Each structure stands twice: as C-alpha cells, then as structure tokens.
N, C-alpha and C positions, 0 to 999 in steps of 0.2 A: 775288337778286331777279329775275334774268332768267328763271329757270324759272317764277316766279309769273306774270310777264308772258306767257310762252309758254302757260302753262296757261289763263289767263283768255282769251287770244286764241283758243285752240282751242275753249273753251266757246262764245265768241261766234260763231265760225265754224260750229260744230256747230248752234247755235241758229238762226243765220241760214239755214243750209242746210235745216234741218228746217222752218222757217217758210216759206221760199220755195217749197219743193217742195210740190206738192199731195199730199194724203193718198193713200195707195196704194189703199184701197178705203173710201169713205165708208160710214158705217152707214146702214141704211134710214131711220132716223128723221131723220138729217141731210138725206137726199135729199128726204124729204117736206117738211121745213121749208123747204128751198131752193125746192122746187117751189111751195109755197104762197106764199112771198114773191114769186117771179117772177110767178105768176099774179095776185097782188094788184096788183103794180106795172103789169103789162101791161093789166089790165082797167081800171085807173084807177078804182078803187072810189070810189063817191060819198060814202063816210063818211071824211072827212079825219081825224077824231080817231082812228079805228082805225089808219090808216096811220102817223099821228104817234106813236101809242103803240108801234107796232111799231118805228119808227125810234128812239124814245127807248130802248126796250128793247135794240135792237141797239147803240146807242151806249153804253148803260150796261153791257151785257154785254162789249162790246169794251174799255171802260175798265177793267172789273173784271178781264178777262183780262190786259190790259196791266199793271195794278198787280200782279196775282198773278205774272206773268212777271218783273217787276222785282224783286219780293220774293224769288222763287226765285233769280234771278241774284245778288242781294245776299247771300243766305244761302250760295249756292255759292261766291261770291268770298271771303266771310269764312271759310267752311270751308276753302277752298283756301289762304288765308293761314295759318290755324291749322295745317293739314296741312303746308304747306311749312316753317313755323317748327318744327314737330315733326320734320319730315323732316330739316331742317338740323341740328337738335340730335342726332337719331339718327345722321345721317351723320357728324357731328363726333365723337360718342362712339365710333362704330364705327371711324372712322379712327384715333382715339387708341388704342383697344385693339389695332387691327391694327399700328399703329406700335410699340407696346410689345412685341407678340409678335415683330415683325420685329427689333427691337433686341435682344431676348433671344436670338433665333436667331443674329443676327450676332455677339453676344458669345460664344455657344457655339461658333460656327464659328471665330472668331478664337482662342479657347482651344484648340480642336482643332487648328487650323493651327499654333499655337505648339508644341503638344505633338508634333505630327508633325515639325515642323522640328527640335526638339531631339533626337528619336529618330533622325532622318536624320543629323544632325550627329554623334551618338554612333556610329552605324553607320559613317559615313565615317571618323571618327577611329579606330575599332577596325580598320577595314579598312586604313587607312594604317599603324596600328601593326603590324598583321599583316604587311603588305607590308614595312615597315621591319624587323620581326622576321625575316621570311623572308629579306630581303636580308642582314641581319646574320647570320642563321643560315647562309645560303649562304656568306657570306664566312668565317665561322668554320669551316664545314666545309671550305672550300677551304684555309684555313690549316692546319687539322688534317691534311688529306690531304697537303698539301705537307710538313708536318713529319713525318708518317708515312713518306712516300716518302724523305725525307732520311734518316730513321732506318734505313729498310730498306736504302738504298744504303750507309749507314755500316756496318750490320751485315753486309751482303754483303761489303764490303771487309774487315771484321774477320774474317769467316768465311774469306776467302781468306788473310788473314794468319795466322789460326789453323791452317788446313790447311798452310800453308807452315811455320809454326812446328812443327807436329806432325811434318811430314816431316823438318824439320831436327832436331828432337828425336830422332826415330827414327834418323836417320842418325848423330847424335852418340852415341846409345846403342850402335848397332852398332859404331861406331868405338871407343867406350870399351871395349866387350866384346872387340874385337879387340886393342886395346892391352893390356888386362888379360891376355889369353892370351899375347900376345907377351912381356910382362914376366914372366909366370909361367914360360914356357918359357925365357926367358933366366936366370931365377933358378934354375932346376933345374940 
C-alpha cells in the first residue's frame, strides 16, 4: 500500500507543480482574452451586467475546470489503485514462478553435489585401495625378494657343497682307481 501512497503523492506533486508554474508560452488567444479582461477592469466599464456576466463565466469556467481536474484525479487514483492491485498480483505471481525455478535449480544443484560427492568418495576409496594394494604389493615383493635372496644364498651354499662333493668324489675315484691298480699289481 505504501507504493500506492507514494504514487498518488507524486501525482499530486506533479499536478501542483504544473498548476503553480505559469505556462511556458501562452497562446495568442489566451493573451488577447487576458488583455481584454484587464482593459475592461481598468476602464471600469459603465455596463455592470457585462462585467458580471464575464465574472460569472470566469467563475463557472473555473468551477468546471476544478471539477474536471478533480474527476481526472479521481480516475487517475482509481486507475492507480487498479494498476497497483494488478501489479501486486503480477509481482506475486512472478515471485512465485521465480521461487519455483530457484527451488528446482537448488534441487538440481543438490543432486549434482550429492553425485559429485559420491564420485569423489569412490575415487578416494579406489585411491586408498590402490595405495593399500601398492603397499601390500610392495610388502609382498619385499617378502618374495627376501625369500629369493635366501634361496639364492642357500643354493650358493649348496653349490659350494656340491663342488666340494664333486672334488671329494673325484678324489675318491682317483684313490679308488689307485687302489684297484695296487690290488691288481699285488694279485699278479
């Protein structure tokens, strides 16, 4: 309702300012009418009925102008009230539609946010699994490497033992062959 008051106030201000200020350039007929009225008043015409009739006309025309102005102001204020009522209804409807649009956008944004959060959590979980897999893989590789190193050291020792056994075996063969020769020589 305050905007209605402000509008009607503006209309009255505009009307007052227009009625208070003299016209920018009066028409030639208005100038002549004023001139005639002034000349009649100054000369003090001997015919009182003619001046009274002019005064009555002036009063009647002023009254008619005043009534016309009041009627225009009343119609403007009723139009302004109707316009503001329509404006409020339009504003309310536009605000409702805008609110609905914003609510749907908000819901879409919330759904998108939830989707992005779930994707982010999945990626973080996969990354954690990968890192845990990597760490477990690294630990497994370290264990395998240690096991292989142990096996290699055991095989190296076995190789040393084998070489010693081979050399012992060869030595024993040589001794056996020498003993066989000695026994064969003794038996001859």
